C-alpha atoms as a printed R data frame, in Angstrom:
    type eleno elety resid chain resno       x      y      z
1   ATOM     1    CA   MET     A     1 -21.303 28.059 60.316
2   ATOM     2    CA   PRO     A     2 -18.806 27.664 57.433
3   ATOM     3    CA   GLU     A     3 -19.492 29.706 54.333
4   ATOM     4    CA   LEU     A     4 -20.483 27.706 51.273
5   ATOM     5    CA   PRO     A     5 -18.385 28.148 48.134
6   ATOM     6    CA   PRO     A     6 -20.151 29.871 45.256
7   ATOM     7    CA   CYS     A     7 -22.545 27.632 43.353
8   ATOM     8    CA   GLN     A     8 -21.343 27.113 39.767
9   ATOM     9    CA   LEU     A     9 -24.149 27.197 37.193
10  ATOM    10    CA   LEU     A    10 -23.815 26.431 33.488
11  ATOM    11    CA   PHE     A    11 -26.504 27.584 31.043
12  ATOM    12    CA   ILE     A    12 -26.758 25.926 27.625
13  ATOM    13    CA   CYS     A    13 -28.658 26.875 24.477
14  ATOM    14    CA   SER     A    14 -27.882 26.397 20.780
15  ATOM    15    CA   GLN     A    15 -25.751 29.407 19.832
16  ATOM    16    CA   ASN     A    16 -24.843 30.940 23.222
17  ATOM    17    CA   ARG     A    17 -25.925 34.323 21.942
18  ATOM    18    CA   TRP     A    18 -29.357 35.036 23.472
19  ATOM    19    CA   ARG     A    19 -30.905 32.700 26.054
20  ATOM    20    CA   SER     A    20 -27.942 31.135 27.833
21  ATOM    21    CA   LEU     A    21 -25.908 34.336 27.731
22  ATOM    22    CA   THR     A    22 -28.828 36.292 29.206
23  ATOM    23    CA   ALA     A    23 -29.108 33.687 31.988
24  ATOM    24    CA   GLU     A    24 -25.382 33.994 32.702
25  ATOM    25    CA   ARG     A    25 -25.629 37.774 32.904
26  ATOM    26    CA   LEU     A    26 -28.423 37.584 35.499
27  ATOM    27    CA   PHE     A    27 -25.790 36.419 37.981
28  ATOM    28    CA   ASP     A    28 -22.975 38.836 37.051
29  ATOM    29    CA   GLY     A    29 -21.192 40.029 40.172
30  ATOM    30    CA   HIS     A    30 -23.160 37.827 42.535
31  ATOM    31    CA   PRO     A    31 -21.065 36.661 45.517
32  ATOM    32    CA   GLU     A    32 -22.854 33.300 45.947
33  ATOM    33    CA   VAL     A    33 -23.272 32.200 42.335
34  ATOM    34    CA   VAL     A    34 -20.857 31.960 39.431
35  ATOM    35    CA   ALA     A    35 -22.565 31.443 36.089
36  ATOM    36    CA   ARG     A    36 -21.198 30.584 32.674
37  ATOM    37    CA   SER     A    37 -22.852 29.757 29.387
38  ATOM    38    CA   ALA     A    38 -22.178 27.836 26.203
39  ATOM    39    CA   GLY     A    39 -23.904 26.544 23.093
40  ATOM    40    CA   THR     A    40 -24.317 23.127 21.532
41  ATOM    41    CA   GLU     A    41 -23.930 24.124 17.867
42  ATOM    42    CA   PRO     A    42 -20.690 24.431 15.847
43  ATOM    43    CA   GLY     A    43 -21.176 28.183 15.304
44  ATOM    44    CA   ALA     A    44 -21.874 28.932 18.974
45  ATOM    45    CA   ARG     A    45 -20.246 31.981 20.567
46  ATOM    46    CA   THR     A    46 -18.712 29.577 23.095
47  ATOM    47    CA   ARG     A    47 -19.181 25.898 22.256
48  ATOM    48    CA   VAL     A    48 -19.754 23.593 25.199
49  ATOM    49    CA   ALA     A    49 -16.781 21.385 26.087
50  ATOM    50    CA   ALA     A    50 -16.131 18.691 28.662
51  ATOM    51    CA   GLY     A    51 -14.391 21.259 30.874
52  ATOM    52    CA   HIS     A    52 -17.572 23.304 31.154
53  ATOM    53    CA   LEU     A    53 -19.511 20.283 32.375
54  ATOM    54    CA   GLY     A    54 -16.812 19.270 34.829
55  ATOM    55    CA   TRP     A    55 -16.736 22.791 36.258
56  ATOM    56    CA   ALA     A    56 -20.509 23.105 36.775
57  ATOM    57    CA   ASP     A    57 -22.445 22.116 39.868
58  ATOM    58    CA   VAL     A    58 -25.718 22.336 37.942
59  ATOM    59    CA   ILE     A    59 -26.311 22.416 34.180
60  ATOM    60    CA   PHE     A    60 -29.385 24.169 32.809
61  ATOM    61    CA   VAL     A    61 -30.511 23.637 29.227
62  ATOM    62    CA   MET     A    62 -33.120 25.731 27.486
63  ATOM    63    CA   GLU     A    63 -34.734 22.877 25.529
64  ATOM    64    CA   LYS     A    64 -34.840 19.066 25.518
65  ATOM    65    CA   LYS     A    65 -32.750 18.963 22.331
66  ATOM    66    CA   HIS     A    66 -29.869 20.571 24.236
67  ATOM    67    CA   ALA     A    67 -30.019 17.884 26.945
68  ATOM    68    CA   ASP     A    68 -30.141 15.192 24.246
69  ATOM    69    CA   ARG     A    69 -27.053 16.631 22.524
70  ATOM    70    CA   LEU     A    70 -25.145 16.835 25.792
71  ATOM    71    CA   ARG     A    71 -26.049 13.247 26.703
72  ATOM    72    CA   ALA     A    72 -25.011 11.998 23.259
73  ATOM    73    CA   LYS     A    73 -21.620 13.733 23.315
74  ATOM    74    CA   PHE     A    74 -20.734 13.928 27.023
75  ATOM    75    CA   ALA     A    75 -22.412 10.973 28.760
76  ATOM    76    CA   GLY     A    76 -19.422 10.328 31.032
77  ATOM    77    CA   GLU     A    77 -18.980 13.967 32.007
78  ATOM    78    CA   LEU     A    78 -22.671 14.248 32.913
79  ATOM    79    CA   ARG     A    79 -22.592 11.291 35.291
80  ATOM    80    CA   GLY     A    80 -23.635 12.531 38.726
81  ATOM    81    CA   LYS     A    81 -24.458 16.039 37.463
82  ATOM    82    CA   ALA     A    82 -27.807 17.766 37.824
83  ATOM    83    CA   LEU     A    83 -29.193 18.499 34.341
84  ATOM    84    CA   VAL     A    84 -32.292 20.709 34.294
85  ATOM    85    CA   ASN     A    85 -34.460 21.598 31.282
86  ATOM    86    CA   LEU     A    86 -35.841 25.118 31.723
87  ATOM    87    CA   ARG     A    87 -38.174 24.695 28.701
88  ATOM    88    CA   ILE     A    88 -37.505 28.127 27.264
89  ATOM    89    CA   PRO     A    89 -38.110 28.352 23.506
90  ATOM    90    CA   ASP     A    90 -35.875 30.248 21.116
91  ATOM    91    CA   ASN     A    91 -38.245 33.240 20.903
92  ATOM    92    CA   TYR     A    92 -36.152 35.907 22.620
93  ATOM    93    CA   GLN     A    93 -33.283 38.297 21.930
94  ATOM    94    CA   PHE     A    94 -30.235 38.870 24.127
95  ATOM    95    CA   GLN     A    95 -31.245 40.468 27.457
96  ATOM    96    CA   ASP     A    96 -34.919 40.631 26.472
97  ATOM    97    CA   ALA     A    97 -36.866 41.718 29.570
98  ATOM    98    CA   ALA     A    98 -39.466 38.982 29.008
99  ATOM    99    CA   LEU     A    99 -36.691 36.367 28.777
100 ATOM   100    CA   ALA     A   100 -35.092 37.638 31.990
101 ATOM   101    CA   ALA     A   101 -38.455 37.468 33.770
102 ATOM   102    CA   LEU     A   102 -39.061 33.915 32.531
103 ATOM   103    CA   LEU     A   103 -35.575 32.826 33.600
104 ATOM   104    CA   ARG     A   104 -36.106 34.308 37.065
105 ATOM   105    CA   GLU     A   105 -39.461 32.535 37.356
106 ATOM   106    CA   ARG     A   106 -38.058 29.142 36.309
107 ATOM   107    CA   LEU     A   107 -34.927 29.451 38.471
108 ATOM   108    CA   ARG     A   108 -36.865 30.321 41.652
109 ATOM   109    CA   ARG     A   109 -37.755 26.622 41.966
110 ATOM   110    CA   PHE     A   110 -34.144 26.019 42.992
111 ATOM   111    CA   PRO     A   111 -33.675 27.501 46.471
112 ATOM   112    CA   ARG     A   112 -29.927 28.066 46.718
113 ATOM   113    CA   TYR     A   113 -29.464 30.077 43.543
114 ATOM   114    CA   GLY     A   114 -33.040 30.986 42.672
115 ATOM   115    CA   ALA     A   115 -33.149 33.114 45.809
116 ATOM   116    CA   ALA     A   116 -29.978 34.857 44.626
117 ATOM   117    CA   LEU     A   117 -31.863 36.491 41.777
118 ATOM   118    CA   ASN     A   118 -32.835 40.039 42.485
119 ATOM   119    CA   PRO     A   119 -36.261 40.620 40.898
120 ATOM   120    CA   THR     A   120 -35.650 44.360 40.797
121 ATOM   121    CA   ARG     A   121 -32.255 44.214 39.105
122 ATOM   122    CA   PRO     A   122 -32.825 45.700 35.680
123 ATOM   123    CA   VAL     A   123 -31.923 43.843 32.550
124 ATOM   124    CA   ILE     A   124 -31.365 46.396 29.858
125 ATOM   125    CA   ALA     A   125 -32.832 45.438 26.525
126 ATOM   126    CA   THR     A   126 -30.338 45.979 23.778
127 ATOM   127    CA   LEU     A   127 -30.121 45.544 20.052
128 ATOM   128    CA   THR     A   128 -26.345 45.263 20.098
129 ATOM   129    CA   PRO     A   129 -24.870 41.773 19.833
130 ATOM   130    CA   PRO     A   130 -23.175 40.163 22.815
131 ATOM   131    CA   PRO     A   131 -19.430 40.693 23.194
132 ATOM   132    CA   PRO     A   132 -17.113 38.323 21.328
133 ATOM   133    CA   HIS     A   133 -15.961 35.131 22.956
134 ATOM   134    CA   THR     A   134 -13.383 35.572 25.689
135 ATOM   135    CA   PRO     A   135 -11.443 32.350 26.352
136 ATOM   136    CA   ARG     A   136 -11.373 31.178 29.935
137 ATOM   137    CA   PRO     A   137  -8.123 29.409 30.782
138 ATOM   138    CA   ASP     A   138  -9.715 27.091 33.340
139 ATOM   139    CA   VAL     A   139 -12.191 25.604 30.843
140 ATOM   140    CA   GLY     A   140 -11.203 23.456 27.870
141 ATOM   141    CA   PRO     A   141 -11.523 24.548 24.244
């Protein structure tokens, strides 16, 4: 049976500092899933662009307001894309263990990549901020 290419997941929150970045990090180094993250607000660590949406197989937002903002700005780019609201409020810090557990729980509903999450893989709580933005040449500004 032919091997499937890695599933490309995009996680969106407001600032791309806590929730979406934590979700992205859950899949670091996974051979079957490539995850990226971005934010909807002007001051986001990485602000979502059309290239992000075009790249993604599935787009996860943390709240309805994120889906609304994406639909308002990128209606054409979202056509035919799966857009999923995880309903995760902005009550968590970067790599918060409770946030990681909630993300794992919500993502398990999606068989291909939910099963890729290792429930025993530790997420180290940290008080240090996430690393600065690193541009990715294959995704627009």
